[in-house]
C-alpha positions as CSV (number, residue, x, y, z in Angstrom):
1,M,48.5,88.3,93.1
2,C,50.7,90.4,90.4
3,L,54.8,90.2,90.6
4,A,56.1,93.7,89.1
5,I,60.1,93.3,88.8
6,P,62.6,96.4,89.5
7,A,64.8,97.8,86.5
8,K,66.9,100.3,85.3
9,V,66.4,101.9,82.0
10,I,69.3,101.7,80.0
11,E,68.6,103.0,77.0
12,V,65.0,104.6,75.5
13,I,64.2,103.0,72.0
14,D,61.8,105.2,70.7
15,D,58.5,106.8,72.0
16,K,57.2,103.1,73.3
17,T,60.0,101.2,73.9
18,V,62.7,101.1,76.2
19,L,65.9,98.5,77.3
20,V,66.3,97.7,80.7
21,V,68.4,95.8,82.8
22,S,67.2,93.8,86.1
23,R,69.6,91.6,88.1
24,K,71.6,90.9,85.4
25,A,68.9,90.6,82.3
26,K,68.7,93.2,79.5
27,I,64.4,93.2,78.1
28,K,63.0,95.5,75.9
29,V,59.4,96.7,77.5
30,S,57.1,98.5,76.5
31,S,56.6,102.4,78.1
32,V,53.2,103.5,76.8
33,L,51.7,103.6,80.4
34,V,54.7,106.2,82.0
35,D,55.5,109.6,80.3
36,N,58.9,110.9,80.6
37,I,60.8,107.7,81.2
38,K,64.9,108.2,80.0
39,P,68.4,106.2,81.1
40,E,69.1,106.4,85.1
41,D,65.3,105.9,85.7
42,Y,64.4,102.8,88.1
43,V,60.7,101.8,87.2
44,L,58.5,98.6,88.0
45,I,58.2,96.0,85.0
46,H,54.8,94.1,84.8
47,A,53.5,91.6,81.5
48,G,56.3,93.8,79.6
49,F,55.2,97.4,80.7
50,I,56.5,99.7,83.1
51,I,53.4,100.9,85.3
52,E,55.4,103.3,87.5
53,K,58.9,105.1,88.5
54,I,60.7,104.3,91.9
55,D,63.4,105.8,93.0
56,A,66.9,104.2,93.3
57,A,66.9,103.6,97.3
58,F,63.6,101.6,96.9
59,A,64.8,99.5,93.6
60,E,68.1,98.1,95.2
61,E,65.7,97.7,98.4
62,L,63.4,95.6,95.6
63,L,66.1,94.0,94.2
64,S,67.4,93.1,97.5
65,F,64.6,91.1,98.4
66,H,64.2,89.3,95.1
67,G,67.4,88.1,95.5
68,E,66.5,86.9,99.0
69,I,63.6,84.9,97.3
70,L,66.0,83.3,95.2
71,D,68.6,82.7,97.1
72,E,71.3,84.3,95.7
73,E,74.2,86.3,97.2
């Protein structure tokens, strides 16, 4: 089973790399698999790659679920 992490794009570094934030972690990830990534987009990250754009409501739902799993409030 694979686990994708929801994140928000905060900076486009170049045409292949973006900076995202998920929970409190900032991570550089590859954007080569998905076109037209821009700041403020919500995305799913797997193995260092953006695999899909998602809407903000779904991202918040996933982040909440991840918080429950990690026992965070």
